[in-house]
C-alpha positions, 0 to 999 in steps of 0.5 A, spaced: 423 501 468 416 499 467 409 498 471 409 491 473 404 487 478 405 486 485 407 478 486 401 474 488 403 471 495 398 470 500 395 476 502 391 479 508 386 482 504 383 486 510 388 488 515 386 488 522 385 496 525 383 500 531 379 506 529 378 512 533 373 517 530 374 525 530 367 527 529 370 531 524 373 531 517 381 531 517 386 531 512 393 530 515 397 525 520 404 525 523 406 521 528 408 525 535 415 528 534 417 528 541 418 522 545 413 520 551 415 518 558 409 513 559 410 506 557 411 503 549 405 508 546 405 509 539 402 517 538 400 520 533 397 527 531 391 529 526 389 535 524 381 537 523 378 540 517 371 542 519 368 548 515 363 550 520 367 549 527 373 550 530 378 546 528 383 542 533 389 538 533 388 531 536 393 526 539 391 519 538 395 514 543 396 507 541 399 501 546 400 495 541 399 490 548 392 492 549 390 494 542 386 500 544 387 508 542 384 514 545 384 521 542 385 527 546 385 534 544 392 538 544 390 545 541 385 548 538 386 552 531 384 560 531 377 561 528 375 560 520 383 556 520 381 549 516 388 545 516 390 541 511 397 539 512 401 539 518 408 537 520 412 536 527 418 536 531 421 536 538 423 543 540 428 539 545 425 543 552 419 538 552 415 542 547 412 539 540 412 545 535 407 543 529 406 547 523 400 547 520 398 549 513 390 552 514 385 555 509 382 561 511 374 558 511 371 565 513 374 568 506 368 567 501 371 571 495 377 568 494 381 562 496 386 564 501 390 560 506 396 560 511 401 557 515 403 558 523 407 554 528 403 551 534 407 550 541 404 544 545 406 541 551 408 533 549 405 530 555 397 531 556 395 537 555 388 541 556 388 545 549 392 550 550 398 553 546 400 558 542 400 559 535 405 563 531 402 566 524 407 566 518 408 572 515 412 574 509 416 580 511 421 585 508 428 586 512 428 593 511 420 595 513 419 589 516 411 584 515 407 591 514 413 593 508 413 586 505 411 587 498 404 586 497 404 581 491 410 577 495 405 576 501 399 574 497 403 569 494 404 566 500 397 566 501 397 559 496 401 556 501 400 548 500 407 545 504 410 546 511 415 541 513 420 542 518 427 539 518 428 534 524 434 536 527 436 544 524 429 546 526 428 549 519 421 551 516 420 550 509 414 552 506 412 551 498 406 555 495 404 557 488 410 562 486 415 560 491 419 555 496 421 559 503 426 556 508 424 559 515 428 560 521 426 561 528 428 568 531 426 571 538 421 575 535 418 569 530 419 566 523 423 569 519 423 567 511 431 567 510 430 564 503 426 564 497 426 560 491 421 561 485 416 555 485 417 555 477 421 556 472 417 561 468 414 564 474 407 562 472 402 559 477 398 552 476 393 552 472 390 546 476 385 550 481 380 546 485 375 548 489 375 551 496 378 547 501 381 542 496 388 540 495 388 540 488 393 546 486 400 544 482 404 545 489 403 538 493 407 534 498 415 534 500 421 532 504 427 534 507 433 530 505 436 527 511 443 526 508 443 533 505 440 538 511 440 544 505 435 540 500 428 539 500 424 536 495 416 536 493 411 535 487 410 541 483 405 539 478 407 533 474 414 534 476 418 533 482 422 539 484 429 539 488 430 546 492 437 547 494 437 552 500 444 553 500 444 556 492 436 559 493 434 555 486 432 549 484 437 544 483 434 539 479 427 537 476 425 530 475 420 531 469 413 528 469 414 524 474 406 522 475 400 525 470 397 529 471 400 531 479 405 529 483 402 528 490 408 526 494 415 526 495 419 522 501 426 521 501 428 514 503 431 515 510 436 509 510 439 510 503 442 516 500 439 519 494 433 514 494 426 518 493 419 515 492 413 519 489 406 518 488 401 521 484 394 522 480 396 516 475 395 511 481 402 509 481 408 509 485 415 510 483 422 509 486 428 514 483 435 515 484 435 522 484 443 521 481 439 518 474 433 519 473 431 519 466 427 513 468 424 510 475 428 505 477 421 501 480 414 502 477 408 499 482 401 500 480 399 502 487 391 504 487 385 505 482 385 512 483 390 517 485 395 517 491 395 522 496 401 520 501 406 515 501 411 513 507 418 509 508 418 505 514 423 509 518 427 503 520 426 497 515 426 501 509 423 495 505 416 496 508 412 503 505 405 505 505 400 508 500 394 512 502 389 513 496 382 517 494 380 510 492 379 509 500 385 504 500 391 504 505 396 499 503 402 496 506 407 494 501 415 490 501 420 491 497 424 484 496 430 487 494 431 490 501 429 484 506 435 481 509 432 473 506 432 475 499 439 479 498 443 473 496 438 471 491 438 472 483 436 478 480 430 475 477 427 474 484 429 480 487 425 485 483 418 483 486 414 488 490 409 485 494 402 487 497 402 485 504 396 488 507 391 492 504 385 496 508 379 499 505 373 503 508 366 500 507 364 507 503 371 508 499 372 515 502 379 517 501 384 516 505 388 522 505 394 521 509 398 515 512 404 515 518 409 510 521 410 510 528 416 514 532 417 509 537 415 502 534 417 500 527 411 495 526 405 501 528 402 505 522 396 509 522 392 512 516 386 517 516 381 518 512 376 524 509 370 523 514 376 524 521 377 516 522 384 514 524 385 507 523 391 504 527 395 497 524 400 493 526 404 490 521 402 482 520 407 478 524 409 474 519 412 479 515 416 481 521 419 474 521 420 475 514 424 481 514 427 480 521 430 472 520 
């Protein structure tokens, strides 16, 4: 595959959005994992990343019919915890569980990270809940008897992702990928896999409060509950919890860093990746010598990408160039399926949105209840909520 320019079609250069300011820096955003009792609300969840005050998990509710959004605090994190990653699941009993990776900004001499699970009521909350800090444990000696090197390795944790149906939590640090299961006394790491074949730590270490270490974001395979993939340096690493080892590697998927890996929710063996080269790539994990598609996405590195959970022809990218872009892969659109292979090669840029000062857009997510609504968040803590243009809906549905 070779890079190609997106097809030139009429483009909404600046899509309309509803913006909500969190009044604090932020890096992470997801769709709320629980079904809501209210009317057709899309709820997104963000977590702040301030250095000098308490950070909070915030819910942002959006109703498309009124084009209005409001934010309220769900949970306050422990002191000195500046969050940079979040994921969530419905616990099946009316509460939401949020896995939050954070940096200890109270530690001035070394970078120390951690991960915890917050339990929060799925509906309106007053900022209360519980927070269970994950600790590396030794089966023979308990948490206090765990190997010191292993505990220190976990202090480099960068990625935390729940499996949507099983509830297994995967964390990836600079040394190990760990699968955690929930027990009566908290979460326990039941499987650990070496992050790198040579057991070395990335030499690409950024400054305090950055996300520039070699471990990046990832996702579970929706068609195989034991498989997880994420970016490790320039590569894509695929871990198999059953074997407790790395199952495969896509070498040098992006240069110098692969930032995100997402499985297609509707197409088995397909993943989307993005990275510091400003490219989006689509891969078949069964034959990954080269990408199936390479899309020049942005002018700077791309932090996150996201498939639409229903209509996978649509996907999002969020970049440090300040842009959030909505794309359409006409290969997967119903109106393109019977056309010639030449016409099916286009990936179209549908809309793009940039903030005035080109503040880095760190994350993007689709609504869990409305496939035509999505949101993004920039480093200043502004959440922007957008709707897919009506004409694009018609292209997909008709």
